[in-house]
N, C-alpha and C positions, 0 to 999 in steps of 0.2 A: 422500571420504566424500561418505555422496547423503545431497543434499539434501534427501529427505521424511523422514529422522529429527530435522529441527533443528525444535521448540517455533515459533521468528520464521516458518521456512517456513511450516508447517501453519497458527499464523495468520493468515500474511497472505494461501494460498491463501484459506483461507473467508472473509476480504473481500475477496477479487476474485467469490465469488461474490456474496455477498451485495450489490457493485455491481451487478452486471449484473441480476440479478435484482429492484433498487431502481430505481437506472435506468430500465430500463424504460418504467415511468412516463412519464419524464420526457416532455416537449410533442414531436410530432415536431418543429420546426423547431429543435428543438437534436440532430438526429442525429449531424450532421457539425460539431456548437458542443463542446455542454456533456457530452454527452455520449457521444460519441466523445475527450474529453478525458479526461474521469474514468477513462473505461474502463482508456483509456491506460497515466495513471498509478499508477491501480492494480495493471497487471498487470505494470506495470513491478518496483515491492516487490517481490513472489516469483520474477522474471525475473533479480533482477539477483543477489541471494542464492542461485537454483542454479546460474547462467554463474560467483557468485565459487567454492560447494565444487568447481570445475572446477577449478580455479586451484592451482597447486602450492605456493604464499607462503603464510604468512601475511600480508603486507603486501600482495598482488596482494588475497585474501581481501577485509584488512579494504576495500581501495577503492572493492569492489564494492557491500559493506555501505553505503558510504560515500553508492551510491548509489542506494537504494533510500533509504537515507533523507531524502535529497533529493527521493524521486519518490512516499513518505510525507508529506513538508511540502508536493508543495505538492497531492495528493490531498486533506489537512485543506483547503486555500485553497475546491476545490472543491467541497466536502462543504458551507463552508460561502455562500458563493455558493450551489449549489441550495437551500441549505435560506433566507436570504435572497431569493433567489426566490418562493418560495411551489411550489417542485420536491418537496420534502421532509415527510412529515411531522412532527410532532415526534418522535414516539417512533425513526420512518426515520433521522432528526436524529442523536439522544443513543445511537440502536445503534452507527451509521458513526462517530459520534464519539469514540464508548469505543473502539471500535476499533481508528482508525491513534493514537489514545494510548498504547495498548496495544501495540501494534504499535513504533512511535517508539520505549519505552522498551526493550525485546526488542532491537533495536539497539541501541541505546544501551549497553545494558549488552555485548551482546557486541562491539560492539569493545571494551571498557575489558580486555574478556576476553583478549582477543586485541592489543592493545596494551598489554599486562605481563607 
């Protein structure tokens, strides 16, 4: 299966693009801190979905979706922290938070489908 055909991959890829755009305004002294960390956790989501698509069994695929879910939770916390530190506008926080919640719901649903 081509990962680019998956709605959850498309949504998470778009989320990464938003993270890159928005985190560009974080303070320069966060370049190797929160900015780098939030980008890595965001990129990990669609990357693990793509890698899982290349696996031969549903159980292998599910393992990579679970890793993507962990990265999504990590990223959700980092968005929360960035907001608390004043690095995000209320609008950007709400946008990113709603996106990551939707991605996590999609991953959860997909995992349920693979398990059944």
